[in-house]
N, C-alpha and C positions, 0 to 999 in steps of 0.2 A: 393326196393323189395328184399326179401330174395332170395338168389340163390337157384335153385331147389335142389341141393345136401344138402343144409342146412335144407330144409324142409323134405327131405327123411330120413336123418340120424337120429338114435335114440338119445335122449338127453343123454348127459354124466352124469355119477353119480355125485351127488352133493357132494362137499367136506365137510368133517365133520366140524361142527361149534365148536369152542373152548368154554370153559365154560364162558369166559369173554365176548364173542361176543355180545350176546343180552343185558346184563346189560350195557355194554359200549355204544352200539348203542342207547339204551333207554335214556342214559344220554345225548347223542348228540341231540336226538329229544326233550328232555326236554328243553335244552338251545335254540335250534332253534325256537321252538314253543313259548317259553317264550318271545323271541324277537318279533315274529310276533304279538302275542296277546297284549303284552304291548304297542307296537307302534301303531298298527291299532285300537285297542279299546280304548286306553287311551291317550298315549303321543302325537301322531300326531293330533288327534282332539283338544286337549287342546292347543297344539303349534300353530295350524292354527287359532284357535279362538282368541288366545292372540294377533295375528298380525292384524286380521281384523274381529271383531265379526259379522259385518253385512253381510259379504260374506262367512261365515264359511262353509255352506253347499256346495256352488259352489267350493270354494277353496279346500276343502277336496276331493271332487270328482275329481278335476284336479290332485292333488298330487297322489292319489291312482290309478286312471285309467292310467295316464301316466306311472307311475312306473311299473304297471302290464303289460302294453303294451310293454314296452321295455324288460321286463324280461320273456316274453312268451317263447322265444327260449332258455333261460338259461339252463333249465333242459335237453332238448334234446341235446343241444350242449355239455354241460359238461358230460352228460351220454355217448355220442358217443366218446368223447375224452378219458374218463376214460376206456372205453372198449379197447382202443388201447394203454394204458399206460403200458410201460414195462421198462426194463433196470434198471439203478440205481434209476431213479425216482419212479419206481414202486416196489422197493424191500420190502416195507412194505405193499404190496398189491396194485393193480392197482387203487383202489378207494381212498386210503389214502391221496395222495397228493391233490386231489380235495376237499376232505372233510375238511382237515386242512387248505388248502389255502383259501377256501371260508370263513371260520371262521375268519381268520386273516384279510382279506380285509374288511369284514363286521365290525369287531371291530374297525379298523382304521377310517372308516367313521362315525361310531357311536360316537367316541370321538369328532369329529368336529360338529356333528349335533346339539348339545345343544346350541351352541353359535350363531346359525343362526337366523336372523330376517327378512328373505325374503321368501315368499312362493315359489318363483322360485328356490332358492337355496335349500330349504327343499326338493323340488321335485327332484333335481339333486342328492342330497346325498341319498335319499330314493331309487332312481333307482339303484344306485351302491350297496347299502346295501342289497336290496332285490335280486338282481342278484346273489350276493355272497352267501347269505343264501340259495337260490334255488340250487346252486351248492353243498353245503354241504348236503342239504336235499336229492337230487337224488343220491348222492354217498352212503348215508346211506341205502336208499331203494334198490339200486342195490346190495349192499353187502348181503342183505337178499336173493335176487334171486340167487346170486352166491353160497351161503354157507348153506342155510337151505333146508332140504328135503321137497318135496311137502306135505306130510302128516302132517307136523308140521308148515306149513306156516301160518295157521290161528292163532295158538298160538304165533308164532313169531311176526306176525303183531299186535296181541293184546298187546304184551309187548312194542313194539315201540309206538303204539297208546296210551298206558297208560302213557309212558314217555312224549309223546307230550301233552296229556291232563293235566298231572300234571304240565308241564311247562306253559300251558295256565293259569291255576289257579294261579300258583305262580307268573307269570309275571304280570298279571293284579292286583293281590293283592299287589304286590310290587310297581307297578307303580302308583296306585291310590293316595296314600298319597303324592307322590313326583311330581304329574303331573302339579301342578300350580307353585310352588315356587322353586322346585329342579329338574327340568327336566334334566339338564346336568349330575347330579349325576346318575339318572336312566339310561340314555343312556350309560354312562361309565361302570356301573356295568353289564348291559346286554351284552355289547361287550366283556368284560373280561370273562364273564360266558361262552359264546359260544366258545371262544378260549380254555379255560380250559377244557371244555367237549371234544372238538375235540382232544386235546393233550392227554387226558386220553385214548381215544379210540386207537389212533395210538401207544401209549406206551404199552398198554395191549394186543392188538390183535397180534396173531401169525398166519398169513395166510400161507397156503401151497403155493408152487410156482405156479404162474398163467401164462398162455400163453395169451398175449394180442391178440386181433383180428387184423389180418393183412389187407392188401389191400391198394389200392391207394386212393388219396384224392377224386377222382371222385366217387369211390365206397362208400366213406363216405357220400357224398351228395346224391347219388342214394338210399342209404339205408334208407333215411327218407321217401321214398314213400312206402306205403303199399297198395297192390291191394285189394280193398274191398271184392271181392268175395272169396278171399282166407283167409281172416282174419275177418270174419263177427262178431265173438264173441268179438274180440278186439274192434271193432267199436261200438257194442251195449253197451259194458261196458263203453267205452269212452263217448258216448252220455248220458248215464244214469248218470254218475258222474257229467258231465257238468251241467245238469239240477238240480241235487240235491244240488251241491255246490252253484249254482246261487241262489236258494231259501234260502239257509243258509246265503250266503254272503250279500244279500239284506238287511238283518236285522243287521248283525254284523257290517257292515260299519258305520251305523248311530246309534249304540247302545247308545252312550252318548246323542245324540240329541233326540232320542226317549224318554229317561228318563227325559230330561229337557223340551222339547217342547210338547211331547205327553202326558206323565204322569204328568208333572208339577212339578218335583223336582228342587231344587236349584242345582247349579253346584257342590258345595262341596258334598252334599248328593248323587248326581248322581255318582260322582267319587267313593265314598265309596261303594255305592250299586253295582257298576260294579264288584268290587272285591269280594263282598259277593255272587253275582249271579254266578260268575265264579267258586268259590269254591263249591257252591251247584251243579252247572252243572257238575263239575268234579266228585263229588261223584256218581251221577247217570251214568255218562259216564263210570266209572270204572265197574259198574254193567253190562252195555251193552257190554263193551269190553270183560269181562270175559265170559259172556254167549255166545256171538257171536263167539269169537275166538275158545274157547274150543269145543263148540257144533258143529260148522261148520266143524272142523277137524274130529270130531267123526262121524258125519252123512255123510260127503263127499258132503254136499250141501252148496252153498253160496247164491244163488239168493233169496231163501226164506227169509233169514235174511235181505237182502237189501230191499226187498219189505216191510218187517215189519218195517224197519228203516224209510222208506219214509212215511209209514202210521202214525207212531208215531210222526214224525216231523210235518206232516200235522195237527195232533191233537193238538200239542203244539202251532202251529201258530193261532189256533182258539181262544185261551184265550185272548191275547192282541188285536186281531181283534175285539172281542166282548166287551172288557172292558179295557179302558185306565187307569188302576190302578196299583199300586205297587204290589198288590196281584196277578194280572194276569201276570205281568212280572215275578214274582217269580215262578208261575206255569209253564210258558213258559221255564224258565231256567232249571228247574228240568226235565221236560219231554223231551225237546230237547237234554239234555245231554244223556239220555238213547238212543235216536235215533242216536246221533252222535257216541256213543260207538259201537253200532251194525254196523254202516256203516264203521267206521274206520277199525275195525278188519276184517270184511268179505270183504269189498270193496278192501282193499289193497291186501289181499290174492288172491281174484279173479283176480285182475289185473295181478299179477305174473303168475297165472295159465294160462291166455290166451295170454301171450306174444308171438308174432310171432316167435322169435328166442331167446329163453331164454339162450341157451348155448353161442352163439356168440355175441349177441348184447343186453344183458339185460339192460345195462345202457342207451343206446339210446332209446330203446323201452319204458322203464319206464319213461324216460324224455318226450317222445312224449305223453305218457298216461297222464302225469301230466300237460300237456297243458290244459286238461279238468278241472284242478283246476285254472290255471292261467287265462284262458279266462273269466270265470265268475268273477274273481277278477278284471279283467280289465273293464268289461262292467257293473258290479253291481253298482259302485258309480255313473256314469252319468245316468244310468237307474233309480236308486233309486231317485236321485235328480229330474229327470224329472217327475217321478210319484208323488213325494211330492209336486212339484210346480203345476203340472197339476191338481191334485185333492185337493190341498190346505190342505195337512195333511198327517199323517203317516198311517192311517187306510188302505188306498188302498195298501200301501206297503206290508202289511201282506197278503192281498188277492192275489197280484201278486206272492209273494213267495210261497203261497199255491198252486197255479196253476203250477208253475215250479216243485215243489216237486212231485205233482201228475203225471206230465208228465214223470218224471224219472222212475216211476214204470213201465210204458208201455214199455220202452226200455229194462230195465233189464230182463223182463220176456221173451225176445227174445233170451237170451243167452242159448245155448244148452250144453255147456261144463260143466262137473262135475268133482269132484276130488274124486278118490277112496281112502278109508282109507288104508294107507300104500303104495300107489303107485302113479304113475304119473297121471297127468290129461289125460283124454281120450276124 
């Protein structure tokens, strides 16, 4: 729980962002999300299928859910530790050591992932890789909370989201042709890319001197508790994001198998189509990011765009639900991209707006908030596998995802906090 004086004091002025801050953070997000997208959508499903084709659905669910389960606490933990980083370690900014360190650890394990022939060892390596990438991710997000003024957070979130979506498109397009015969090459290049991006950020950024959060270790642990009545907006946004991401993740996890088993494409055609679908989705996502980020800052409203994003994603899900064809999947990719862009730009900005203690514990609170992303990623694979087996197919999966997305709109409409143009959240 935040101390009473922390709640009562006014928020300190946000330090000015340097010209290189957002472009270099966007580059970091490009590399991080390229890794996530390439591995989750292309490389890991192909890797798992190559080991045991008959148990591919179950084995992929095990690998992804176990890794997400272990990494749920990565972002809150790294965020809290980065809040308290100072001295020589934090001379390049309190977030920099964690951002670069996570990238280096992830790259090291990516180098070894390509040679593994056991599902169990793939699971172990992916746990470490994802934990490390989560650390880099939350350090980048906390830097925005530290350094970007409230009236510009929508646009800042849009820049980072654009970098991430470009990374998703590039990662899947890059991984598709290498997924069957050249996976070790793909893993290596992805690892080197995230280290290079993190190094560029650390070298270019010129942060003002920062005072790390103090306190004893017991205060660090107590700080993870938030009293619901005092932070209702934070919890409504948390719940809404959890349900939205769950609906999205139920489909993403089994995208390859949807194309092969539901639509009926061959494995090679499916891998190539994933890259094309991601590029198409990226184009519409950019539109959503630009509209959502700029217009939400201009109007001082976030929730209306999140409701629109959920409605658009729900509409996208109806296409493959009604028709198991390549055309329906293409429509889904295009429309869900627009929804994702709106949600990324406005959702991330709203998350920063409703942080309980933005001045003293932005890293920890953003890490806690991002559990709303990690929990769906943990439960979506086994949940999707159960739905597929229970209903003997993928059509029910789209229906369940549609219900989850619809429920997310109910929660986000409960948020009362708004952002005034040119001022702090009120």
